[in-house]
C-alpha positions as CSV (number, residue, x, y, z in Angstrom):
1,M,0.0,0.0,0.0
2,A,1.4,3.4,-0.9
3,S,2.1,5.7,2.0
4,S,-0.1,8.7,2.3
5,T,1.4,12.2,2.5
6,I,0.8,14.7,5.2
7,Q,-0.9,17.8,3.7
8,T,-1.4,20.5,6.1
9,A,-1.2,24.3,5.7
10,P,2.2,25.5,6.9
11,V,2.6,26.7,10.4
12,I,3.6,30.3,10.5
13,Q,6.4,30.7,13.0
14,L,6.9,34.3,14.0
15,K,10.2,35.8,15.1
16,G,10.3,36.0,18.9
17,E,11.6,39.0,20.9
18,T,12.2,37.0,24.1
19,D,14.2,34.0,25.1
20,P,11.8,31.0,25.3
21,K,12.7,30.3,28.9
22,D,11.3,33.7,29.8
23,I,7.9,32.9,28.4
24,T,6.0,32.4,31.7
25,Y,2.4,32.9,32.6
26,A,3.2,36.1,34.6
27,F,5.3,37.5,31.7
28,L,2.5,36.9,29.1
29,R,-0.1,38.3,31.5
30,S,1.9,41.5,31.9
31,K,1.8,42.0,28.1
32,V,-2.0,41.9,27.7
33,P,-3.7,45.3,28.1
34,A,-5.7,45.4,31.4
35,H,-9.0,46.3,29.6
36,C,-8.9,43.0,27.7
37,F,-9.9,41.3,31.0
38,E,-12.9,43.5,31.5
39,R,-16.2,41.6,31.1
40,S,-19.3,43.5,30.2
41,A,-22.7,41.8,30.7
42,I,-24.4,44.4,28.4
43,K,-22.0,43.7,25.6
44,S,-22.2,39.9,26.0
45,F,-26.0,40.1,26.1
46,S,-26.0,42.1,22.9
47,Y,-24.3,39.2,21.1
48,L,-26.7,36.7,22.7
49,V,-29.8,38.8,21.7
50,R,-28.4,39.1,18.2
51,D,-28.0,35.3,17.9
52,I,-31.5,34.7,19.3
53,I,-33.0,37.2,16.7
54,Y,-31.1,35.3,14.0
55,A,-32.5,32.0,15.2
56,S,-36.0,33.3,15.5
57,I,-36.0,34.8,12.0
58,L,-34.7,31.5,10.6
59,V,-37.5,29.5,12.3
60,W,-40.1,32.0,11.1
61,L,-38.8,31.6,7.5
62,A,-38.6,27.8,7.8
63,L,-42.2,27.6,8.8
64,K,-43.1,29.1,5.4
65,I,-41.0,26.7,3.4
66,D,-43.9,24.4,2.7
67,L,-45.4,27.3,0.6
68,L,-42.7,27.0,-2.0
69,P,-44.1,25.5,-5.2
70,T,-41.7,22.6,-6.0
71,P,-40.2,19.8,-4.0
72,L,-36.7,20.8,-5.2
73,M,-37.2,24.3,-3.9
74,R,-38.5,23.1,-0.6
75,A,-35.6,20.6,-0.2
76,S,-33.0,23.2,-1.0
77,A,-34.6,25.7,1.4
78,W,-34.5,23.1,4.2
79,I,-30.9,22.3,3.5
80,L,-30.0,26.0,3.6
81,Y,-32.0,26.5,6.8
82,T,-30.4,23.7,8.7
83,F,-26.9,24.7,7.8
84,V,-27.4,28.4,8.7
85,Q,-29.3,27.6,11.9
86,G,-26.5,25.2,12.8
87,C,-24.0,28.1,12.4
88,V,-26.2,30.4,14.6
89,G,-26.6,27.6,17.2
90,T,-22.9,27.2,17.3
91,G,-22.6,30.9,18.1
92,M,-25.1,30.5,20.9
93,W,-23.2,27.5,22.2
94,I,-20.1,29.6,22.3
95,I,-21.9,32.3,24.4
96,G,-22.8,29.5,26.8
97,H,-19.1,28.5,26.7
98,E,-18.2,32.1,27.7
99,C,-20.6,31.7,30.7
100,G,-18.9,28.5,31.8
101,H,-15.6,30.3,31.9
102,G,-16.9,33.3,33.7
103,S,-16.1,35.6,30.8
104,F,-19.7,36.5,30.0
105,S,-19.9,38.9,32.9
106,E,-18.4,39.6,36.3
107,Y,-21.3,37.9,38.1
108,T,-21.0,34.2,38.6
109,R,-24.7,33.5,39.2
110,L,-25.7,35.4,36.1
111,N,-23.1,33.5,34.1
112,D,-24.4,30.2,35.3
113,V,-28.1,31.0,34.8
114,V,-27.5,32.2,31.3
115,G,-25.2,29.4,30.4
116,W,-27.6,26.8,31.9
117,A,-30.4,28.2,29.8
118,I,-28.5,28.5,26.5
119,H,-26.8,25.1,26.8
120,S,-30.0,23.3,27.9
121,L,-31.8,24.8,24.9
122,L,-29.1,23.2,22.7
123,M,-29.3,19.9,24.7
124,V,-25.9,20.4,26.2
125,P,-25.4,19.4,29.9
126,Y,-24.1,22.8,31.2
127,F,-22.7,22.2,34.6
128,S,-21.2,18.8,33.9
129,W,-19.6,20.2,30.7
130,K,-18.3,23.2,32.7
131,I,-16.7,20.9,35.3
132,T,-14.9,18.6,32.8
133,H,-14.0,21.5,30.5
134,A,-12.3,23.2,33.3
135,R,-10.1,20.1,33.7
136,H,-9.3,20.3,30.0
137,H,-8.1,23.9,30.4
138,R,-6.2,23.0,33.6
139,Y,-4.3,20.1,32.0
140,H,-4.3,20.7,28.3
141,G,-1.5,18.8,26.6
142,H,-1.0,16.4,29.5
143,I,-0.9,12.9,28.1
144,D,-2.7,11.5,31.1
145,K,-4.8,14.2,32.7
146,D,-6.3,16.1,29.7
147,V,-9.9,15.2,28.9
148,V,-10.2,16.1,25.2
149,F,-8.6,14.3,22.2
150,V,-5.9,12.5,24.1
151,P,-4.2,10.1,21.7
152,A,-3.1,6.6,22.5
153,T,0.7,6.0,23.0
154,E,2.8,3.3,21.6
155,D,2.8,1.3,24.8
156,E,-1.0,1.6,25.1
157,V,-1.5,0.3,21.5
158,K,0.9,-2.6,22.2
159,A,-0.9,-3.5,25.4
160,Q,-4.3,-3.8,23.7
161,K,-5.3,-7.4,23.2
162,P,-5.8,-8.1,19.4
163,T,-9.3,-9.0,18.4
164,M,-10.8,-9.9,15.0
165,F,-12.2,-6.4,14.8
166,S,-8.8,-4.7,15.6
167,K,-7.1,-6.9,13.0
168,F,-9.7,-5.9,10.4
169,I,-9.2,-2.2,11.2
170,E,-5.5,-2.6,10.9
171,L,-5.9,-4.0,7.4
172,V,-8.2,-1.2,6.2
173,D,-7.3,1.9,8.3
174,E,-5.3,3.5,5.5
175,T,-7.9,3.1,2.9
176,P,-9.9,6.2,1.7
177,L,-13.3,4.4,2.4
178,Y,-12.3,3.7,6.0
179,H,-11.1,7.3,6.5
180,A,-14.4,8.6,5.1
181,V,-16.6,6.4,7.3
182,A,-14.5,7.0,10.4
183,L,-14.4,10.8,9.9
184,L,-18.1,10.9,9.4
185,G,-18.7,9.0,12.6
186,H,-16.2,11.3,14.4
187,Q,-18.2,14.4,13.2
188,V,-21.7,13.1,13.7
189,L,-21.4,11.1,16.9
190,G,-18.1,12.4,18.5
191,W,-19.9,14.9,20.8
192,Q,-22.5,12.4,22.0
193,L,-19.8,9.7,22.7
194,Y,-17.8,12.2,24.7
195,M,-20.9,13.3,26.7
196,L,-22.1,9.7,27.4
197,F,-18.9,7.8,27.7
198,N,-16.1,10.4,28.2
199,V,-14.2,9.0,25.1
200,S,-10.8,10.5,24.2
201,A,-10.0,11.5,27.8
202,G,-6.7,10.7,29.5
203,N,-6.1,7.7,31.7
204,K,-5.8,9.9,34.9
205,S,-8.4,12.5,34.1
206,L,-11.1,11.4,36.5
207,P,-11.4,13.0,39.9
208,N,-10.1,10.9,42.8
209,K,-13.2,9.8,44.6
210,G,-11.5,7.1,46.7
211,T,-13.1,4.3,44.6
212,A,-12.3,2.8,41.3
213,P,-14.2,4.2,38.2
214,K,-17.4,2.3,37.5
215,M,-17.9,0.8,34.1
216,F,-20.6,2.6,32.1
217,R,-20.6,5.4,34.7
218,N,-18.5,7.9,32.8
219,S,-21.5,10.0,31.6
220,H,-21.9,13.7,31.7
221,V,-25.5,13.2,32.8
222,D,-24.9,10.8,35.6
223,P,-25.0,12.8,38.9
224,T,-23.2,10.1,40.9
225,G,-20.9,8.9,38.0
226,S,-17.1,8.8,37.8
227,L,-16.7,12.2,36.3
228,F,-17.8,14.2,39.3
229,T,-17.1,14.6,43.0
230,N,-19.9,14.0,45.6
231,A,-20.1,17.8,46.2
232,Q,-21.0,18.3,42.5
233,T,-23.9,15.9,42.4
234,H,-26.5,18.6,42.8
235,L,-25.1,20.6,39.9
236,I,-25.4,17.6,37.6
237,A,-29.0,17.1,38.8
238,I,-29.8,20.7,37.8
239,T,-28.1,20.1,34.5
240,D,-30.3,17.1,33.9
241,L,-33.4,19.1,34.8
242,G,-32.7,21.6,32.1
243,L,-32.3,18.8,29.5
244,L,-35.5,17.2,30.6
245,I,-37.4,20.5,30.3
246,V,-36.2,21.1,26.7
247,A,-36.8,17.4,25.8
248,G,-40.3,17.7,27.1
249,A,-40.9,20.9,25.2
250,L,-39.7,19.3,22.0
251,Y,-41.9,16.3,22.5
252,Y,-44.9,18.6,23.0
253,L,-44.0,20.6,19.9
254,A,-43.8,17.4,17.9
255,T,-47.4,16.5,18.9
256,Q,-48.5,20.0,17.7
257,I,-46.6,20.3,14.4
258,G,-45.4,16.8,13.7
259,A,-42.2,14.9,14.5
260,W,-40.7,15.4,11.1
261,K,-41.1,19.1,11.3
262,V,-39.3,19.1,14.7
263,V,-36.5,17.0,13.1
264,L,-36.0,19.6,10.4
265,L,-36.3,22.6,12.7
266,Y,-34.3,21.4,15.6
267,V,-32.6,18.0,15.3
268,V,-30.7,18.5,12.0
269,P,-29.3,21.9,13.1
270,Y,-28.4,20.2,16.4
271,F,-26.1,17.8,14.6
272,W,-24.7,20.7,12.6
273,V,-23.8,22.5,15.8
274,H,-22.0,19.5,17.3
275,H,-20.3,18.8,14.0
276,W,-18.8,22.3,14.2
277,L,-17.9,21.9,17.9
278,V,-16.1,18.6,17.3
279,A,-14.2,20.0,14.3
280,I,-13.2,23.2,16.0
281,T,-12.1,21.5,19.2
282,Y,-10.2,18.8,17.4
283,L,-8.3,21.2,15.1
284,H,-7.5,23.5,18.0
285,H,-5.8,20.7,19.9
286,T,-4.5,18.4,17.2
287,H,-1.7,19.2,14.8
288,P,1.2,17.2,13.3
289,T,3.8,19.5,15.0
290,V,2.1,19.8,18.4
291,P,3.4,17.5,21.1
292,H,1.8,16.2,24.3
293,Y,3.9,16.0,27.5
294,D,4.4,13.5,30.2
295,E,3.8,14.0,33.9
296,N,7.3,15.2,34.7
297,N,7.7,17.7,31.8
298,W,4.2,19.2,31.4
299,T,3.5,22.8,32.5
300,F,0.4,24.9,32.2
301,V,2.0,27.3,29.7
302,K,3.4,24.5,27.5
303,G,-0.1,23.0,27.4
304,A,-1.8,26.3,26.6
305,L,0.7,27.1,23.8
306,G,0.1,23.6,22.4
307,T,-3.2,24.9,20.9
308,V,-3.5,26.2,17.3
309,D,-5.2,29.4,16.0
310,R,-7.0,28.9,12.7
311,R,-9.0,31.0,10.2
312,F,-12.5,30.3,9.0
313,G,-13.5,33.5,7.2
314,F,-16.8,35.3,7.7
315,I,-18.6,32.4,9.4
316,G,-15.8,32.0,11.9
317,R,-15.6,35.7,12.7
318,H,-19.3,36.6,12.7
319,F,-21.3,33.5,13.6
320,F,-18.7,31.6,15.7
321,H,-17.5,34.7,17.6
322,E,-13.9,34.3,16.5
323,I,-13.4,31.2,18.7
324,I,-11.6,29.5,15.8
325,D,-9.4,32.5,15.1
326,Y,-8.1,33.2,18.7
327,H,-7.9,30.1,20.8
328,V,-4.3,30.2,22.1
329,I,-5.1,33.3,24.1
330,H,-8.2,31.6,25.4
331,H,-6.2,28.7,26.8
332,L,-3.8,31.1,28.5
333,F,-6.4,33.5,30.0
334,N,-9.9,32.0,29.7
335,K,-11.6,34.9,31.4
336,I,-10.8,37.2,28.5
337,P,-14.1,37.7,26.6
338,F,-14.1,36.7,23.0
339,Y,-14.5,40.3,21.8
340,H,-11.1,41.2,23.3
341,A,-9.4,38.0,22.1
342,E,-7.9,39.5,18.9
343,E,-6.3,42.5,20.7
344,A,-5.0,40.2,23.5
345,T,-3.5,37.8,20.9
346,N,-1.8,40.6,19.0
347,A,-0.3,41.8,22.3
348,I,1.5,38.5,23.1
349,V,2.4,37.1,19.7
350,P,5.5,39.2,19.2
351,Y,7.0,37.5,22.3
352,L,6.1,33.9,21.5
353,G,8.2,33.2,18.3
354,D,7.7,29.7,17.1
355,Q,5.8,28.8,20.3
356,Y,2.8,30.4,18.6
357,R,1.0,28.4,16.0
358,I,-1.5,29.6,13.4
359,E,-2.9,27.8,10.4
360,E,-4.3,29.9,7.6
361,G,-5.1,27.2,5.1
362,S,-8.4,25.4,4.4
363,F,-10.1,24.5,7.7
364,L,-12.0,21.5,6.3
365,K,-9.0,20.3,4.3
366,D,-6.9,20.4,7.4
367,L,-9.7,18.4,9.2
368,V,-9.4,15.6,6.7
369,N,-5.6,15.6,6.6
370,T,-5.1,15.8,10.4
371,F,-7.7,13.1,11.0
372,T,-6.0,10.7,8.6
373,T,-2.4,11.2,9.9
374,C,-2.6,12.1,13.7
375,K,-3.5,8.8,15.3
376,T,-0.9,7.6,17.8
377,K,1.9,9.2,19.8
378,Y,5.4,7.9,20.3
379,N,6.4,7.2,23.8
380,P,8.0,10.2,25.6
381,D,11.4,11.3,24.3
382,S,14.2,12.6,26.5
383,N,12.4,15.9,26.9
384,G,9.2,14.2,28.0
385,E,7.5,15.2,24.7
386,L,5.2,12.8,22.8
387,H,5.1,13.4,19.0
388,W,2.8,12.0,16.5
389,K,3.5,8.6,15.0
390,F,2.3,8.7,11.5
391,A,1.0,5.6,9.6
392,Q,3.6,5.8,7.0
393,D,6.3,5.2,9.6
394,A,5.1,1.6,10.0
395,E,5.0,1.2,6.3
396,K,8.6,2.3,5.9
397,K,9.7,-0.2,8.5
398,A,7.7,-2.9,6.8
399,N,9.4,-2.2,3.6
């Protein structure tokens, strides 16, 4: 089998003005203008209200699609509606994400009420996601403790007992058909698998509850499951209440206008939203040049700088509130509101040199290329770094 090539947009490495050893959290914090940390409830609400208006107008227009004269026109209108509503919904999700970090406003209770309402509307478990997402920010790039897109290492792959299924996958995992099917599953079901089973999390990412993790208890909707401490149980119960309220409302709506109409109005945009969330999160934290670190060599700043800024044009800047464009700064200082992220990024980039990574190539092309090449990490090198082990390495050895 011919080896595949790695095709990713080049990483732009900027000339640094400071010795890498001087790049500390305090140093970078001192370079960000103080007003970038200011959080305005009024400004944040203005973006939220804008997104709600967008979503409402889209629903109003969608309810008139059946008046179009031909099936082709109606089908085309529904496809356009679900895509655009998915973009709007992603923006609303990001506002809820701001609430979870406390960057929506200076008021914790307001942040949580708004975040719970927005994420519940999108069938996202707010408090449980907030808790595990905080762990992701705390330990990003840690090969054992991060909770998002942590790859398997050489030793872990070797330790897996071979099965008929794993042998079959080994035979086909470099074929275009397998890549297409696997990537489709990754984008359509990746969010749900993470929410229900905590897939892609590190081996030591669970809180220490004094007991061994329980099988099938790694769900974001299980108040007494392995992901949460006993003191957090009530927050997960409140989360589940929000999901039940929205699920009940959708069921009632289906009895009034029909289940198929609810699928088109809500369910299809729901999958668009989570397609974007998985793609954005994956590409922010997965890149051929970005290492993970072992227990002894990981630091918070190393992990935060192991993220990648990307560009996604008008949709990314307007609908997605620039979360794609300015994510490195978000990992360093997650209380900076998204509307200050560009200025804060520009303030620190001159000091980072090649520690800052930005991709300006095709976002979706990079999704395909990264997914088909970044699969397993080498064991830690002498610096405690784990780099990607590409499929063609095995092929070269075999030849």
